[in-house]
N, C-alpha and C positions, 0 to 999 in steps of 0.2 A: 504494500500500500504506500502511495507516495507521501502520505502523512506520517509515516514512521521515520525515525531519524536514520541517516546513513551510517556507515561503519565508524565514522568519527564523531557521531552524536550530533549531526547537524540536520535541522529542518530548513532546507534552502541555505541561506547564509547565517541562520540563527542557531545557537546551541553551543556545542563543544564543551571542553572542560578546562577552564582557566583557573588552575589551582596551584598552591604552593607545592614544591617538590615533596615536602613531608607528608602531604595528603595523598600523593599519587598511589601508594600501595593500597590504601583503603578503598579509593574510588575504583581502582583497577580490579580489586577483589570482587566488588559488587558487579562491575561491568562484565566480568568474565563468567559470572554465575547466575545473574538475576533471571534471564530468559529461561534457561534450563530449569531453574527452580520453579518459576511461575508455571511453566508448561508441564511440569511433572504431575503424574496422576496422584501422587502422595500429597503434594501441595494443594492441588485443586480440591481434593476431597476434604482436607482439613480446613482450607479457606472457606469453601462453600458451606460446610457444616457450621462453622462459626458464624458466617453471615446469616444463616437461617436461624440457628438456635440461640445465638448470643446477641447479634445485632438486630435481628427481627426482620430480615429481608425475606421476600421482596417487599419493597415499600410500595404503597398503593399508587396507582395512576388515577387521580380523582378528577371527575368532571365537575368543574366549578360552575354550577347552573346560574347563580345570580351574577357572578363576574362575567360569564359568557353573555348573559342577557344585556348587561350594561354595555359591553363592547361589541355586541352584535356579531359574535363569531363563536367558535367552539374552543373553549380554553380548558386544557387539562393541566393539573398540577402534579408534578412528580414529587411525592411527599418524602423527601430526604430528611425533613424535620422530625419524622417519626422513628428514625433510627435510634438505637441505644446511644446515649450521649447527646442526642438532639441535633445532629447535623451529618452531612456526607463524610466528614473527616474520618470517621471510624472505618469506612471501607478500605482506606489506604493504610491506616495504622494496624489493622488486623493482618493485612497482607505483609506489610514490612516487618512486623514483629516475627512472623513465621520465617521470613528470609533471614533476619538477624539471628534467630535461633539456629537455623541451618548452617550459618557461617560461624557459629560458636561464640557469638557475642553475649555478654552479660550486663553491659552498661549501655543505657540508651540516653541520648540527648535529643532535644527538639527545640524549635522556636515556636512562638505563637503570638498572634495579634489579638484576635477576638477571644482567644482562650479556648476555642472549640477544638483546635488541633492539640493543644496542650492537654485538655481533658481527655481527648481520645487516645493520646499517647500514654498518659498516666493510667488510663483504664486498662489498656492491653499489657502494660508493664506489670500492673497488679495481677492481672489474669495469668501472666506467664512467670511471675516471681522474679522480675528483672529490676535492677536499679534504674531510677528515672530522674533526670534533671531537665527542667524546662526553663528556657530563657524568654523573658517577656519584658517589653518596654514598661518603664515606670508609669507613663501616662495610661497605658492599657491596663496595668494592674489596678489602677484607680477606677477606670471606667468599666472594667469587666470583673468587679469584685466577686460575684457569685461563682464565676469559673475558676478564679484563683482559690477560693474556698474548696471547690470540688477537687482540684488538683492536689491540694494539701491533704484532703480527706482520703484520697486514693494513695497517699504515700509518696508523692513526688516532691522534689525540692524545686522551689520556684526562685529563679535568680533574676533580679531586676536589671534591665539595661538602662544605664543612666546617661548615656551619651546621645548626641544629636537630638532628634525629635522625640527620643524615648518611646518609639513605637516599633512596629514590626521590622522595618529595615535594620534598626539598631539591635533588636533581639537576634536577628539572623547574623549580623556581624559578630556578636558576642558568642553565639553558638559555634560559628566557624573558627573563631579564635581558640575556643576551648577544645574543639576537635583537633586543631593543629597540635595543641599541647598534650592532648590525651588521645593519640591515634588508635588506641585499642577500643575506643567507644564506637558505637554505631549511631550515626546521625540520621534520625528518622525525620526527613524533610516533609513538611506538611502540604506543599503545593507542587505544581509542575514547573518548579524553578530549580536553580542550582546547577552544578556541573553534571554533564552526562555521566551515568545513565539515569539520574534522579527524575528529570522531567518525563522520560518515557516510562520508567517504572511506575511512577505515581499515576500517569494517564492509564496505563494498563489495569491498575488496581481499581481505579474509579470507573473504568469502562463498564462495570456491572450495571451502572445507572442506565446507559443507553441500551445495553443488552436486554434488560427488563422492559424498557420502554417499547421496544419493537414488538414483543409478543403481547404485551398488555394492550397496546393500541390496536393490534390486530383483533384481539378478543372483543374490543369495544366497537371498532369501526369497520373491521374486515380488511384493513390495510395496515402495513407496518410503518409507513412513512407519514409523518405529519407534514404540513406545509411549512411550518416555522418552529424552531426551537429557540427559546430565550433563556439565558443564564447570566448571572452577574460574574464579573471578572476582577480579581485583585491580582494574585499570582495566576489563578485560573484553574484550580483542580476540579471544581464542580462543573465548570463549563467543559473542560476536557472530557470528563466522564459522560456528560449529557450529549456532547457532539460526536464522541468517538466512533460509534457504529454507523454514523450517518455522513462521515467526512467525505467518502467517495460518492455519495448520492447527491449529485449537484442540484437535484430538484428540491431538496430540503434546504430552506433558508435558515442560516445560523446567525443568531444575533447575540453578540457579547456586550454586556452593559457595564461600563466603568463608572467610578464615583467622580462626579464633577465638583463635589464639595460645595463651596460658595459660588461656583460658576467656573466654567473652563478657563476663562481669562482673568480670574480674580486674584491669581497668585496663591489661592488656597484650594487646591484641587488635586485629584489623583487620577485624572483622565490621561493615562500614559500614552495611548495611541495617538491622541490629538496633540499632546505637548512634548512627546518624547522624540529622541533620535537614537540611532544605533550606537550601542556602547556595551560595556561589560559590567555586570553586577552579580555578585554572589556566585561567581564561577561560571557564568554563561554569557554568551553574546546575544543580546536581545534589544528590544526598544525600551529606553528608560528616560526618565526626566532628568536633565542635566543642564548646567549652565554653560557659558561659552568656554570655560576652562575645563570642562569635562567633570566638574564636581556635581555630585547628586543633589538635585533640588528636593527639599523636604516636601513630601506629599501631605495632603490633608483630606480627611473624610470624617464625617460623623460616625461612620462605621469602621470599627477597628480592623475588621477582616479585609477591607478594601484599601486601607491606608498604606499603599505600597508604591514605590516610585518606578517599578518595572512591571513587566508582564512575562509569563513563561515563554520560552522560545517557540513552542508550537503555536501559541496565540499570535506571536509576532509574525510568524510565517502565514497564518490564516489572514491576518490583517494586510500584510504586504501583497498577498496573492488575491485579496478580495474574496476569499472563500467564505469568510465570516464578515458580517456587517458590524462595525463597532459603533455603539451609541453610548450615551452617558446620562446620568440623572444627578441632580443636585441633592444636597441634604434635605431641603424642603420637599422636593418631589418624592424622595424616598419615604420620608415621614408620612406624607399624605397617602401614598400607596399602601403603607403598612396599616394605617388606620382603616383605609378602605377595605382591604382584605379581611381584617378583623371583624368589621361590621357587616360585610356582605356574606362571608363564608364561615365566620366563627373560628378563624385560624389566625393566630398572631404570628407573623413571620419575623425572622431575624432581620436586622437592618440591612445586612448584605442582600438577602433575597428581595427586600423591599425595593432595592435599586432596579432589579430585573422587572418587578411589577410596574415600576414607575414609567416604563416606556410604552405600556399598553395604550395610553391616550395619544401617544405620538405616532402610532402606526396606523396606516390606512387599511384596517382589517375588513375583510369581505365576509359576507354571511355564511358562506360554506367553508371558510378557512379554519383549518385545524391547527391549533397552537399548543405546544407543550412548554410550560414554564417550569424550570427546575427550581423547586422551593428548597433551597440548600440547607436551611436551618430554622429552628424555632426561636421565638422572640423573648423567651424568659430572661435571657442575659441582657436584653436591651430595654426591659420594661422601664427602668429608671429614666432612660433617655426619652423614650416615647412619652411617658407621663409628664416629664418636664416641659415638653413642647406641645402638649395636648391642646391648650387653649389659645395658641398663637393664631 
């Protein structure tokens, strides 16, 4: 498939492994083994058993009647918010923890923004009895307190990142620094970012989302292909999972929604595809927000999970080749969309997923159009933010 990376880990011009020499053996060990492990019958059985009995998959494909009536089309929600731990992140952590165990690793590190990946990593480390350290920006620790409490309850050590904007980018920097100093650890990356093979490995583990979507939609409509799939994108793992089994199907429109913050041109935004240029961040060549000197521009979003200055190399490739349409939503639009779904369907979405919902009014939807929106997470972690802005 042309959307798989080549032998050097590139999607077109994007990807690769830009890493310090000290990390080369770690990354090479994963690169040499991950596909064989993932494709082995033993892994598949253990992975799918855990997805079924522990995570609670398959997640429903829910026909949102009142939302569909409002937007005069057929809107289905892929309910990743109903997974154990409340988001899509656990699909990846369950898979990667099995890979880590196969490679004989006993210490796991991770980075987290919204805290969902941190919780999902702490969860599988508790499940497997492995030591867990999670790096999280100081700002995110404050705005995602419920998830910090969950991680600690699960036995993880939460290390604050106090540099830069004190958000996801800085947590990732700290995790990579720690990894260099402690190469015996397994870095369980939470998105389709980082050096090859991490973007491909995470995409393959999240592909369960679109694998289920195909047979679920066929059950409901008689055909496997929707007209449109919408997903929010920070690093981009939920979008990679939702798009994966449709990438070659050019008839399916793919829409990736980034966080515009206070507005794309406000200087307070995380709309990477609109503001970014080609560069290297966290071990891979991709599109990222940077100034004229190549220094990373601090991103901003009300949503901790979308507050990232880059985008995964697969998404950079989808943007460059126009296979996916990149849109964005402001903080205010995301909040409005979150309230709307809550009141129309009785589902409180995560702020990340609210960005995907926010583009529905901007689309010229047709009456017979079938849309699947990937509802990547639930909104408990964001209730304080939602309530704070409720009367604005």
